[in-house]
C-alpha positions as MATLAB code, in Angstrom:
seq = 'XXXXXXXXXXXXXXXXXXXXXXXXXXXXXXXXXXXXXXXXXXXXXXXXXXXXXXXXXXXXXXXXXXX';
ca = [
    -109.328   52.798   17.523;
    -106.183   51.407   15.990;
    -103.912   53.238   13.401;
    -103.314   51.209   10.365;
     -99.907   51.035    9.449;
     -99.006   49.967    5.695;
     -95.636   47.727    5.683;
     -94.215   48.004    2.139;
     -93.986   44.364    0.264;
     -90.819   44.755   -1.571;
     -87.514   45.926    0.519;
     -85.214   47.988   -1.432;
     -81.596   47.907   -1.941;
     -78.885   50.500   -2.924;
     -77.003   48.894   -5.741;
     -74.091   51.053   -7.622;
     -74.813   52.090  -11.324;
     -73.276   49.488  -13.836;
     -73.020   50.230  -17.473;
     -75.563   48.605  -19.676;
     -74.713   45.754  -22.077;
     -74.567   47.430  -26.025;
     -77.657   45.431  -27.012;
     -79.801   46.609  -24.673;
     -78.772   50.250  -25.983;
     -78.965   49.649  -29.687;
     -80.172   47.218  -32.076;
     -77.230   45.308  -33.418;
     -78.834   44.022  -36.683;
     -79.188   47.485  -37.764;
     -75.585   48.610  -36.488;
     -73.939   45.541  -38.023;
     -74.879   46.602  -41.238;
     -73.156   49.868  -41.152;
     -69.450   51.130  -41.909;
     -67.578   52.085  -38.349;
     -67.657   55.628  -39.553;
     -71.118   55.680  -39.970;
     -71.531   54.068  -36.425;
     -69.298   56.590  -35.115;
     -70.880   59.285  -36.692;
     -74.537   58.456  -35.425;
     -72.878   57.586  -31.533;
     -71.245   61.071  -31.776;
     -74.148   62.964  -33.248;
     -76.629   61.247  -30.665;
     -74.283   62.356  -27.647;
     -73.391   65.701  -28.548;
     -76.334   67.789  -27.304;
     -76.834   65.500  -24.106;
     -75.897   67.218  -20.911;
     -75.873   64.389  -18.544;
     -73.580   62.144  -20.573;
     -69.968   62.156  -22.227;
     -69.183   59.799  -25.147;
     -66.250   59.534  -27.542;
     -65.443   56.645  -30.049;
     -62.051   55.893  -30.410;
     -60.318   53.578  -32.903;
     -59.222   50.015  -31.916;
     -55.402   50.772  -31.891;
     -56.435   53.941  -29.797;
     -58.010   51.316  -27.345;
     -55.283   49.108  -27.362;
     -52.741   51.571  -26.792;
     -55.065   52.562  -23.583;
     -55.411   49.335  -22.435;
];
């Protein structure tokens, strides 16, 4: 009696994690209505208790200085 061997149909490949697009994370139509201070507060509040991520919001001037 032959043994049945299952062969997977899909071959999987390793890929490095990459950042997601902002539109995949937030509803841009809602964010665009808010002030930058409100968006920063919401973003920081969302991430403050998340143990598996680090987030911080910087101003345009701070970004340009780092860039």
